[in-house]
Each structure stands twice: as structure tokens, then as C-alpha cells.
N, C-alpha and C positions, 0 to 999 in steps of 0.2 A: 223266476228269479237272475238278474243282471249278473255278466261277468266278463268281466273284461279285463285285456292284462300286456305287458309288454317285456322285452331284454332287448338289449345292445350290450353291446362290446365298450370297456372305456377307451377313452382317448390313447391312441399312440401304441394300444397293446395288441399283441401279434396274435391273440385268439380268447374268444371269450372263455371266462373262468367259470360262468353262472349260470345252472340250466334250469330249467318250468317246466311241471307238469301239471295238464288240468284234467281231472275224467269228472265227466258230467254222466251217470247212473239213474234210474229210476228211484233208486232206495238210496243213493247216499252220491255226494261228492267229495272229489276229494283236490286238493291246491298243494302243490310240491314245490319249492324250491331250495336249490342249493347249489353253494357258493365254495368254488373250487378256491381252496389256499395257493395264496400266489408262490408260494414257498417253496413249492408242490409242484414239478416240472407236468404232468401229467394227472395236475388236476381237475380238469377239463372235463378229460372220461372217466377219472372216480363222480365229477359231480352228476352227470349223465347216467350214471353205473346207480346212485341215488334215489333220483329221481324213478327209475323202475323198479328199483328195490323196495322203494318206499309202495306202489302199486302191488306188487307181488304179497307183501308184506299182509298189505290190506285186504287181497281179496281170501287170503286163507284165515288170516285173522277174524273174517267177519263170518266163517263156517261156525267159528266156535262154541260153544254157550255162553262162557261167561264173559269174556273175551277182555280179561284182564289186560289191562295196559303195558305190564311188563311184557308179557308175550308178545303185544304188537311189537316193541323195541328191538325183543330179540330175535323176533322175524328179519328186520330191518334190517339190525346189522350180520346176520345169516347169507338174507342174498347179497348185499352188500360185498360179502367178503369170497361168498360163490362166483359172483362175477368176474373181482378184480381178479381171484383165484383163478379164473379160465382164459384171464387175458394173458399179453406178455409182459405187462407193468408190475412194479412191486407195490405192495400197499402204502411204503410210507413215502411214494410216488403221485399217488394219488387221492392226499387229503381233503375232505371236503363237511363243510358246516351239511346241516339237513334241516330245513322247516316244512311242518307239514301243518293242514288245516284239514280232520276229516267233518265231515258234514254229517249226520245219520238222518234223514229225512224223518220215517217214521216214529222215531226214539225222539229227534227234536232235541236230536243234541249236538256242540259241536264239540272236537277234542281238538287241542292245539299240543303241537310236538315242538320243543326245539331243541336241536345240540348245535350250541357253537355262535356267532353273530347271525344278527339280522333281528323283524318283527315281527311278530305278530300280533292283530289288536281284534277284538270284535266289542259292537258295540249295540247292542238291545235288552228291551224289557228295561230302559234308562239308566243300565248300568255300563261302566268300559271294564273289558280284563283285556288288560296289556300284555305281553308277555316279550321281552326286550333282552338282549345280551347286556352281559354284568360282568363279563370274564376280568380279570387282576392276572399283571404280572405280564399284561402282553400276551397271554397264553389263550388260543382259537381253540375251544374242542370242536370235535371232528370227529366223522367214521376214519377210522381207519388209524385211531391214537388215544381215543376213549378206552377207558377201561374198568368203567363203573357208569350202570344206569343211573347213578346219580348224576350222571354227567345231563343227563335230560332236562329240559322244563316240560313238565306236563299240566296239563290244565284241562279237565273236561265240564262244559257248562250248558246250563238248559239256554234254547233259546228262545224266542217268536218266532214263527215259518217265515210269519208275513210282515217284518216288522226287523233288521239287522243288519250290519255292513261287518263286513271281511276284509283284511286289508294283510296282506303276506308282502316283504319286501325285504328280498338281500339289503347288506350290511352298507353295498354303495348308495342305496338310499337313508336307510334308517338313522344311519353316524351324524347326516345332516341336516332331520328335523330338530326341532325345538323341541326338548321335555320340557313334556306334560301339555304338550300341544299337538301331539300325532292324531287323536280324533279329528281335530280340526280339521287338521292337514287332507284327512279321511272323506268328512262332511266337503270341503269345498270341492274337493275333485268330481264327487258326485254331482253337485251341482254345475261344475262349469259342464260333466259329461251330457246332463238332462238337456240341455241347451242343443243338443248335438243330435243329429240322427243316429241310428245304431251302428249306419254303417262309417260311419267316421268318429267314432268315439277310439276305435285301434289306435288311429294315426292320428288322432290327439295326446293318447298317451305317450306313443312313439318322440312324438316334435317334443313333449314335455320333459325327456329323457336326454333326447338330444342337446337340447338346450337347455340342462340342470341349471339352476344359476349359481351355484358355490363355485368358485372361481378354482382355478387348478384342480379341480375334482380328475382324478385318474380311472376308477374304477369300473368295474363292469355293474351296469344297475337290470334290477328284475322288480316287477312291481303286478301283484291282482289285486287286483277288488271285486266285489261280490258283494251284491245289497239284493233289499226287497225292503220296500215301504208300501204300508198300508195305502189304500186308493180313500 
């Protein structure tokens, strides 16, 4: 599997409020992107702990027989609240979005989870599944403020282990993509990276984010892309 990622701090921002986690195991892969809310002064800490919380939650959830998605979400909230409660910060100052993609290799399933802004995209078996924020009233759902599991957008999809594309981004990227062209963006990224040696691809992604074409952009940017193509 090809896995590449990049994360950069927004221009003129004092600190990076995005966080990224990639776990690559024999039986599963896990990708997590969190974007701390700018209105929360310690949201960078909250975002980092969101990544840790999803990893801890998945490790515990995988041991269960039924693997109910709601239980996984409960575990994510539990661990996040536990870690924030064990810090010197208040929960209201650590609000963060949370996106994850969990790939179960033996089951050939991908679980996409989204709380708040950002984008998850899966292309496999000739179909595209897109999970993208559509919050209204300028209110962003987040860890620390979410009161209901219905705030999460969860999708479980069967996929072809030998032919798929997975894209996860924070809203610093997703908000600038042309609507209904997100899969074209993912395909173009892959085409460009396939022209490069593996050790050059991360630098390509970093340069792409550093030179983001949208004028006057100020947000942090995080991207993770994974794919496998039939030969």
C-alpha cells in the first residue's frame, strides 16, 4: 500500500492546530486527522490528544466481538475526555474536529468517521464515497462540544484491497476543492507522485501545501493519501 502525508502550519499562525496520526499494522491501518478550533486557545493540544484517543479506542474496540460503531465512538470520547481531564487545560479550550479512516485488511472493510469539518474520500470497485462537512449556522461539531453520537458521520464500506484510493484532509484543503471534483484531485495527486521516487513524494506534498494556489489562505493544512492499484 502506498501511504503519503503532509502537514503544515498556516501562514502567519503562531502554532500548528492540526494533528495527524498514521498507524500501519499487519491486520489494519488507521489514519487520523484532527483540526483544533481556532477559537479554543489550547486546541492544538486537543487535536494531538484526539489522534491518541482514536488510536487507543481502536486498539480496545478491535478486541470486541460485535465491534459496534457506536461503542468505538464512545471509546474515542472517553479517552479524549480522560486525557484532557488529566491535563492543566479546560475542555472548552481544547475543542477539535476529528476524522479517521480505519482499514480492516482481513475483513476488506473501511470505516470512515467524521466529527466536524474536513473530508474523507474512498474510491473502490468503481464507486466513490465522499464524507464532507456540511455544518450549518457556522457551528463546527467537535470533541469537547458534541452532545450526541448523531453528530458523527459514519460510513462502513467494502473495498477492493488491490484497487482503491483513500484521501483524508483537514478543512484547510477540503474547503478549497471544487465541489464534486474531489476524486479528480485525488487522482491527479497520485499521477504526479507516481512520476516520483518514493523518497521524493513527501517533499512533493509539502511543496504543494506550502504553495497552495488559493490566494490569502491562512488555515493549517493536513493531507493523507493512500492507494493500491492493480498491476
